[in-house]
C-alpha positions, 0 to 999 in steps of 0.5 A: 739881357743886352746890358749883361752881355756888355759888362765884363769883369777882369780879375786882378791877374787878368787883362782884356785885349779889346778889338773894336770892329777888328781893330785893336784898342790901344790899352788892355782893360782891367782889372775891374768892371768895364763895358763893351759894345755888344757885337762891335767889341770882342775881348780876349782875356790874358792871364798875367800870372806866372805859367809853369811849362813842362818841356817834354822829354828831349833826346839830345846827343851831347858834344861827346856823342852821348845820347841823353834824354832830358826833361826841363821846366820853364816859368814865364809870364805875359808882360805885354798882353797886346803882343801876346795876342797880336804878334803870335797865334798861340803864345803857349805853343810857341814858347813850348816849341822854342824851349824844346829846340833851344834845349836840344841845341844848347845841350848838344854843344856841351859834354856830358860832364858839363851837363851834369856838373854845370847845370846852373850855367846851362840853365842861365844860358837856356833862360837868356836865349829863350827869353830873348826869343819870346820877348817880341811876343810879350812873354818874359821867361824868368827861369829855365831848369833842367830837371832830369838827365837820363843816361842809357843803362849801358853808359851808366854801367860803363861810368860805374866801371870807370869810377871803380877803376879810378878808385882802385888806382887811387887805393893802389897809390895810397897802399 
């Protein structure tokens, strides 16, 4: 029974960060089968696969003072299992929090028109900033995408009226 507690298996996409008497061992274990010393060793498994993080909807005020509600998604993975366990208490929560705050601050620096028309550029800015912030934790953010931008109904009606007036103006010029 004691021997079974000492045998651990890490799948191809997992690594085991080992603490021996509370001290971090130099290299994570895995993939495969390995032995731990019961009571002395403690293992924390880390999944190396890409994780999809839905960033909760954020209320943002754009540079031109338009309130919008924005959803985003971030894709990241652990590249340094030791850092993900030792440098930060909970890398999932921390990555989510940094994604939310970065989303609000970056989108707040852009006009509504830019937000709607230059998503690729904004996504690249978000990805770079979030990746730099999470890098010390062993987290690599590969993609950040703004999924949805919700504009208040009153603003949508005003934009529709403006577009209609623009079309009428062009029609008068042509006629």
